[in-house]
NUNUSE-399734 format. One record per residue (C-alpha): chain; z, x, y; residue number from 0; residue in three letters. Coordinates in steps of 0.2 Angstrom, whole numbers, m for minus. Example, Ala and Ser with C-alpha at 12.3 -4.5 7.8 and 13.67 -1.06 7.14 Angstrom:
% residues 2
   c       z       x       y     k     r
   A      39      62     m22     0   ALA
   A      36      68      m5     1   SER
% end
This chain:
% residues 437
   c       z       x       y     k     r
   A      21      21     154     0   MET
   A      37      28     145     1   THR
   A      50      15     138     2   LEU
   A      69      18     137     3   ARG
   A      78      13     120     4   VAL
   A      98      12     122     5   ALA
   A     106       8     103     6   THR
   A     123       9      98     7   PRO
   A     126      26      90     8   THR
   A     130      20      72     9   SER
   A     115      26      58    10   PHE
   A     108      37      71    11   GLY
   A      94      44      59    12   PRO
   A      88      24      53    13   GLU
   A      88      20      70    14   ARG
   A      78      33      75    15   ASP
   A      67      30      59    16   SER
   A      64      11      65    17   ALA
   A      61      13      84    18   LEU
   A      48      30      78    19   SER
   A      39      17      65    20   VAL
   A      37       0      76    21   VAL
   A      34       6      93    22   LEU
   A      27      25      91    23   ARG
   A      17      20      75    24   GLU
   A      15       0      76    25   PHE
   A      11      m1      94    26   LEU
   A       5      16     101    27   GLY
   A      21      16     115    28   LEU
   A      30      31     122    29   ASP
   A      48      31     121    30   TYR
   A      64      40     125    31   ARG
   A      80      34     113    32   HIS
   A      97      36     122    33   GLU
   A     112      32     112    34   THR
   A     129      23     120    35   GLU
   A     143      12     116    36   PRO
   A     134      m4     115    37   ARG
   A     131     m21     104    38   GLU
   A     112     m22     107    39   ASP
   A      96     m13     110    40   VAL
   A      92     m10     127    41   ARG
   A      72      m8     133    42   VAL
   A      71      m3     149    43   SER
   A      58       7     162    44   MET
   A      55      13     177    45   ASN
   A      52       0     189    46   GLY
   A      65     m14     186    47   GLY
   A      70     m24     170    48   GLY
   A      76     m23     154    49   ASP
   A      75     m35     137    50   LEU
   A      89     m35     125    51   ARG
   A      87     m35     108    52   ILE
   A      97     m41      92    53   ALA
   A     106     m27      83    54   ASP
   A     108     m36      66    55   GLY
   A     105     m23      53    56   LEU
   A     115      m8      59    57   PHE
   A     132     m16      65    58   SER
   A     135     m20      47    59   LEU
   A     143      m8      34    60   PRO
   A     126      m3      23    61   SER
   A     133     m11       9    62   ASP
   A     130     m29      17    63   GLU
   A     112     m24      22    64   TRP
   A     105     m39      13    65   LEU
   A     101     m53      24    66   PRO
   A     106     m71      22    67   SER
   A      98     m85      10    68   ARG
   A      91     m97      11    69   PRO
   A      83     m87      28    70   LEU
   A      81     m94      44    71   ALA
   A      65    m100      52    72   LYS
   A      60     m98      69    73   TRP
   A      46    m106      77    74   ASP
   A      38     m92      87    75   VAL
   A      26    m103      98    76   CYS
   A      41    m111     103    77   GLN
   A      47     m97     114    78   ASP
   A      34     m86     114    79   LEU
   A      17     m93     110    80   PRO
   A       7     m78     115    81   GLU
   A      14     m67     101    82   ALA
   A       1     m64      87    83   VAL
   A       8     m70      71    84   VAL
   A       2     m77      52    85   SER
   A      12     m91      55    86   GLU
   A      20    m101      68    87   PRO
   A      37    m101      57    88   LEU
   A      44     m84      53    89   LEU
   A      57     m81      44    90   PRO
   A      72     m71      51    91   VAL
   A      77     m53      39    92   LEU
   A      93     m52      52    93   PHE
   A      97     m60      72    94   GLY
   A      95     m76      75    95   ALA
   A      76     m82      79    96   GLY
   A      75     m86      98    97   ARG
   A      70     m78     114    98   MET
   A      81     m83     127    99   ASP
   A      76     m77     144   100   GLY
   A      75     m58     141   101   GLN
   A      84     m57     126   102   ARG
   A      76     m57     109   103   LEU
   A      88     m62      95   104   GLY
   A      77     m55      80   105   LEU
   A      83     m39      73   106   ASP
   A      65     m33      74   107   VAL
   A      69     m15      70   108   PHE
   A      83     m19      58   109   GLY
   A      70     m30      49   110   GLY
   A      58     m16      50   111   ALA
   A      68      m2      42   112   PHE
   A      73     m15      28   113   PHE
   A      55     m19      21   114   MET
   A      48      m4      24   115   LEU
   A      61       8      14   116   THR
   A      61      m6       2   117   ARG
   A      80      m5       3   118   TYR
   A      81     m20      m8   119   GLU
   A      74      m9     m23   120   GLU
   A      84       4     m20   121   ALA
   A     101      m7     m27   122   ILE
   A      93     m18     m37   123   SER
   A      95     m14     m53   124   SER
   A      84     m26     m59   125   GLU
   A      67     m20     m68   126   ARG
   A      53     m24     m79   127   ASP
   A      49     m16     m95   128   GLU
   A      39      m3     m88   129   HIS
   A      55       1     m76   130   GLY
   A      49      m6     m62   131   ARG
   A      55     m15     m47   132   PHE
   A      47     m37     m50   133   PRO
   A      38     m45     m37   134   ALA
   A      50     m62     m45   135   GLU
   A      65     m50     m40   136   ALA
   A      59     m48     m22   137   SER
   A      65     m57      m8   138   LEU
   A      47     m59       1   139   ALA
   A      41     m68     m17   140   VAL
   A      61     m77     m18   141   ALA
   A      56     m84       1   142   GLU
   A      40     m86       1   143   GLY
   A      32     m73      11   144   PHE
   A      23     m60       0   145   LEU
   A       6     m66       8   146   HIS
   A      10     m62      28   147   ARG
   A      15     m44      33   148   PRO
   A      29     m49      43   149   LEU
   A      35     m32      49   150   VAL
   A      17     m32      58   151   ASN
   A      23     m50      64   152   GLU
   A      40     m44      71   153   TYR
   A      30     m29      81   154   ALA
   A      19     m41      87   155   GLU
   A      34     m50      94   156   VAL
   A      41     m38     100   157   LEU
   A      25     m31     109   158   TRP
   A      25     m51     117   159   ALA
   A      42     m52     124   160   ALA
   A      38     m33     129   161   LEU
   A      24     m40     141   162   ARG
   A      34     m53     147   163   ARG
   A      42     m41     156   164   ILE
   A      31     m26     158   165   TRP
   A      13     m35     160   166   PRO
   A       4     m18     165   167   ARG
   A      11     m11     147   168   LEU
   A      m3      m5     137   169   GLU
   A      m3      m1     118   170   ARG
   A     m14       9     108   171   ARG
   A     m31      m1     100   172   GLU
   A     m30      m2      80   173   ARG
   A     m46      m4      69   174   SER
   A     m47     m15      55   175   PHE
   A     m52      m6      36   176   ARG
   A     m58     m11      20   177   VAL
   A     m49       6       8   178   VAL
   A     m57       4      m9   179   PRO
   A     m47      13     m23   180   THR
   A     m48      18     m42   181   HIS
   A     m35      22     m54   182   ASP
   A     m46      31     m66   183   VAL
   A     m37      26     m81   184   ASP
   A     m49      22     m94   185   VAL
   A     m66      33     m90   186   PRO
   A     m76      30    m105   187   LEU
   A     m74      18    m120   188   SER
   A     m61      28    m133   189   LEU
   A     m75      26    m146   190   ARG
   A     m90      21    m152   191   ARG
   A     m87       1    m163   192   PRO
   A    m101       2    m172   193   GLY
   A    m107     m16    m180   194   PRO
   A     m91     m22    m169   195   ARG
   A    m101     m17    m152   196   GLY
   A    m118     m24    m158   197   VAL
   A    m108     m41    m157   198   LEU
   A    m103     m35    m139   199   THR
   A    m121     m32    m134   200   ALA
   A    m125     m48    m141   201   ALA
   A    m110     m57    m132   202   ALA
   A    m117     m49    m117   203   ASP
   A    m131     m56    m117   204   LEU
   A    m132     m71    m123   205   ALA
   A    m111     m76    m117   206   ARG
   A    m112     m66    m101   207   ARG
   A    m130     m67     m99   208   ARG
   A    m132     m48     m90   209   ASP
   A    m146     m41    m101   210   PRO
   A    m146     m25     m92   211   GLN
   A    m127     m22    m100   212   LEU
   A    m131     m26    m117   213   ALA
   A    m148     m13    m115   214   ALA
   A    m135      m1    m107   215   GLN
   A    m122      m5    m122   216   ARG
   A    m135      m2    m136   217   LEU
   A    m141      16    m128   218   ARG
   A    m123      21    m129   219   TRP
   A    m121      15    m146   220   LEU
   A    m136      23    m151   221   ALA
   A    m131      38    m146   222   GLY
   A    m134      37    m130   223   GLY
   A    m124      51    m119   224   SER
   A    m108      48    m111   225   ARG
   A    m116      42     m94   226   ASP
   A    m122      29    m105   227   ASP
   A    m106      22    m110   228   ASP
   A    m103       5     m99   229   PRO
   A     m84      10     m96   230   THR
   A     m94      26     m86   231   ALA
   A     m96      16     m69   232   THR
   A     m90      29     m56   233   PHE
   A    m111      29     m48   234   ASP
   A    m109      10     m48   235   THR
   A     m92       8     m39   236   LEU
   A     m98      24     m27   237   MET
   A    m115      14     m21   238   GLU
   A    m108       1     m19   239   LEU
   A     m94       7      m6   240   SER
   A    m106      18       2   241   GLU
   A    m120       2       4   242   ARG
   A    m105      m4      15   243   ARG
   A    m101      14      24   244   GLY
   A     m86      15      14   245   LEU
   A     m77      30       5   246   ARG
   A     m70      26      m9   247   SER
   A     m53      38     m19   248   ALA
   A     m55      40     m35   249   PHE
   A     m37      44     m41   250   TYR
   A     m35      53     m59   251   PHE
   A     m23      59     m71   252   LEU
   A     m22      75     m77   253   ALA
   A      m9      75     m92   254   GLY
   A       4      61    m100   255   GLY
   A       7      61    m117   256   THR
   A      15      43    m117   257   ASN
   A       6      31    m126   258   GLY
   A       1      22    m112   259   HIS
   A      m7      36    m104   260   ASP
   A     m26      40    m104   261   ALA
   A     m32      53    m118   262   SER
   A     m45      62    m105   263   TYR
   A     m45      79    m101   264   SER
   A     m51      86     m84   265   LEU
   A     m56     103     m95   266   ASP
   A     m69      91    m100   267   ASP
   A     m88      99     m93   268   PRO
   A     m92      81     m93   269   TRP
   A     m75      76     m81   270   PHE
   A     m79      91     m69   271   ARG
   A     m96      85     m66   272   ARG
   A     m88      69     m61   273   LEU
   A     m77      76     m49   274   LEU
   A     m89      90     m43   275   ARG
   A    m100      73     m41   276   ARG
   A     m90      62     m32   277   ILE
   A     m85      77     m19   278   ASP
   A    m103      80     m16   279   GLU
   A    m107      60     m14   280   ARG
   A     m91      63       0   281   GLY
   A     m78      51      m9   282   HIS
   A     m60      57     m12   283   GLU
   A     m52      65     m26   284   ILE
   A     m33      61     m26   285   GLY
   A     m19      62     m40   286   PHE
   A     m13      48     m51   287   HIS
   A       4      51     m60   288   GLY
   A       5      47     m78   289   SER
   A      19      37     m86   290   TYR
   A      33      47     m84   291   GLU
   A      31      57     m69   292   THR
   A      38      43     m55   293   PHE
   A      57      51     m59   294   ARG
   A      52      68     m66   295   ASP
   A      48      82     m52   296   PRO
   A      43      95     m63   297   GLU
   A      30      85     m71   298   LEU
   A      24      75     m56   299   THR
   A      21      95     m52   300   ARG
   A      13     102     m66   301   ALA
   A      m2      87     m66   302   GLU
   A      m5      89     m50   303   LEU
   A      m7     105     m51   304   GLN
   A     m18     105     m66   305   ALA
   A     m28      92     m56   306   LEU
   A     m28     104     m41   307   GLN
   A     m33     119     m52   308   HIS
   A     m49     109     m61   309   ALA
   A     m54     103     m42   310   CYS
   A     m53     124     m34   311   ALA
   A     m63     129     m50   312   ASP
   A     m77     118     m46   313   GLU
   A     m76     121     m28   314   GLY
   A     m69     107     m19   315   ILE
   A     m58     110      m6   316   ALA
   A     m50      92       0   317   SER
   A     m43      87     m15   318   ALA
   A     m27      78     m18   319   THR
   A     m20      75      m4   320   ARG
   A     m13      60     m13   321   GLY
   A     m15      44     m25   322   GLY
   A      m3      34     m33   323   ARG
   A      10      33     m50   324   GLN
   A       1      25     m67   325   HIS
   A       7       9     m69   326   TYR
   A      12       6     m53   327   LEU
   A      29      14     m59   328   ARG
   A      40      19     m45   329   PHE
   A      57      21     m40   330   GLU
   A      65      19     m22   331   THR
   A      66      32     m15   332   PRO
   A      66      45     m29   333   THR
   A      45      43     m32   334   THR
   A      44      46     m12   335   TRP
   A      56      60     m13   336   GLN
   A      46      71     m29   337   ILE
   A      29      67     m20   338   TRP
   A      39      74      m3   339   ALA
   A      41      88     m13   340   ASP
   A      26      93     m22   341   ALA
   A      15      93      m6   342   GLY
   A       8      76      m6   343   LEU
   A       4      69      12   344   ALA
   A       1      50       4   345   TYR
   A       6      38      m8   346   ASP
   A      m2      21     m11   347   SER
   A       9      15     m23   348   THR
   A      17       1     m16   349   LEU
   A      10     m16     m21   350   GLY
   A      13     m29     m34   351   PHE
   A       1     m27     m48   352   GLY
   A       3     m46     m55   353   ASP
   A       6     m53     m37   354   ARG
   A      m5     m48     m25   355   PRO
   A       2     m47      m5   356   GLY
   A      13     m35       6   357   PHE
   A      25     m28      m2   358   ARG
   A      31     m17       9   359   CYS
   A      30     m29      23   360   GLY
   A      13     m20      32   361   THR
   A      m6     m17      31   362   CYS
   A      m1      m2      38   363   PHE
   A       2      16      33   364   GLU
   A      18      23      42   365   TYR
   A      30      38      38   366   PRO
   A      43      33      22   367   VAL
   A      61      36      26   368   PHE
   A      75      42      10   369   ASN
   A      88      29      12   370   VAL
   A      99      42      m1   371   ARG
   A      97      58      10   372   THR
   A      95      46      24   373   ARG
   A      79      58      30   374   GLN
   A      63      56      36   375   ARG
   A      50      62      25   376   LEU
   A      34      72      26   377   PRO
   A      25      58      17   378   LEU
   A      16      42      22   379   ARG
   A      17      25      10   380   GLU
   A      m1      16      12   381   ARG
   A       2       1       3   382   PRO
   A      m6      m8      m9   383   LEU
   A     m14     m26      m4   384   VAL
   A     m24     m33     m21   385   VAL
   A     m25     m25     m35   386   MET
   A     m39     m33     m46   387   GLU
   A     m29     m41     m61   388   ARG
   A     m18     m51     m52   389   GLY
   A     m29     m54     m36   390   GLY
   A     m40     m63     m49   391   LEU
   A     m27     m73     m56   392   ALA
   A     m22     m82     m38   393   GLU
   A     m41     m81     m34   394   GLY
   A     m54     m76     m22   395   PHE
   A     m47     m88      m9   396   GLU
   A     m31     m78      m8   397   THR
   A     m39     m63      m9   398   ILE
   A     m50     m66       6   399   ALA
   A     m34     m72      16   400   ARG
   A     m25     m56      14   401   LEU
   A     m39     m48      19   402   LYS
   A     m41     m60      34   403   ALA
   A     m20     m56      38   404   GLU
   A     m25     m36      37   405   CYS
   A     m40     m39      51   406   ARG
   A     m30     m49      61   407   ARG
   A     m18     m34      64   408   TYR
   A     m30     m21      62   409   GLY
   A     m24     m14      46   410   GLY
   A     m29      m7      30   411   ASP
   A     m37     m17      17   412   PHE
   A     m30      m6       1   413   VAL
   A     m40     m12     m14   414   LEU
   A     m36      m6     m33   415   LEU
   A     m53      m8     m44   416   TRP
   A     m52       0     m59   417   HIS
   A     m67       6     m64   418   ASN
   A     m66      m1     m83   419   ASP
   A     m66     m18     m71   420   TRP
   A     m84     m14     m63   421   ALA
   A     m91     m14     m79   422   VAL
   A    m108     m26     m81   423   GLY
   A    m116     m38     m67   424   ARG
   A     m98     m48     m67   425   ARG
   A     m87     m33     m67   426   GLY
   A    m100     m26     m49   427   ARG
   A     m99     m44     m42   428   GLU
   A     m80     m46     m42   429   GLY
   A     m78     m28     m33   430   TYR
   A     m92     m36     m20   431   GLU
   A     m84     m51     m18   432   ARG
   A     m68     m43     m15   433   ALA
   A     m76     m29      m4   434   LEU
   A     m86     m44       6   435   ASP
   A     m73     m58       7   436   CYS
% end
């Protein structure tokens, strides 16, 4: 079954992108897009009937593309009880909250476009000390919906409305996935701390009650190999993922001169062996752009090539499809454009380090759109849902809730757990609990 979608003529590239993501990517529906002089979006199909959808965002000049606050809340269960939503009261970004006969007042496509393109970040000057858009400046935090994948909810509302009119309409089923990722910032301890390290080993035993970690630390302090370094938890992370049938992604730095970057070289034989071991065990090797790369295309290309050359030297052919920016430094849409131009297939930077949740409003991977050039890019965003630091600050109940949201919509629970956060029994158990909660 092919839907016919008629929209107003304004903002053609933006409408094309929003329709493609919501209808084809999220719902798996075939459609044909047409434009005509009208004031709403009309969805029709052979066999009669149509659905009219509010056109809110794209009916406005682009300099007015910010929702009015406070946001209205729509009690979806009153009008569309069959819609799968996280909570009954749905925040309305654009349009109105109602389903009146065959008219849906919620601007599904405009709301999805606003969240997925990170439009608010592109026009905001709010930045933290690392040049990042802060969670506190986001509409999701201000209006209290960071912990729900709003765009997925909008898509489900649209699906429920479509099914009322065409009950035989079918969609593509999606499967929930856990996607463990590991930014390799501190692969090894910076130095052997001497007598102070013995005190740390004593604390491993007495305070942390972890004799295995204490013994490992003492071996390393006594001149053991790098494999004895407690920070080198790569095999542990791979083993814990493998037990659950999961494939981890390890994102490696391949340069950087800023004090925030790690000081390791992929030319080091130990790291070459590590790359081979990760690849031989079937896990992913990806790119971790250094601190200054998020606005620098030349530095990005140079570091990516360094990682690719290291992998090629070791016979690793499937590496560096994607990755994540160091410190989650990201500028919308600059960083996306840099990654697309470098030939990367996906980015997984977009989450907040200190606040777990759905920065992009979704737990689905999706193709990105540059709001400045008004073009779709050959790059996909794989949104980060939880980083261990922010997740643990809010507790495992929050992590479990976010994971349940991803499962509800058949999405991806993308987890970032740094290798130096998996040290010892407590670190391992934390990672396992995040995978299993």
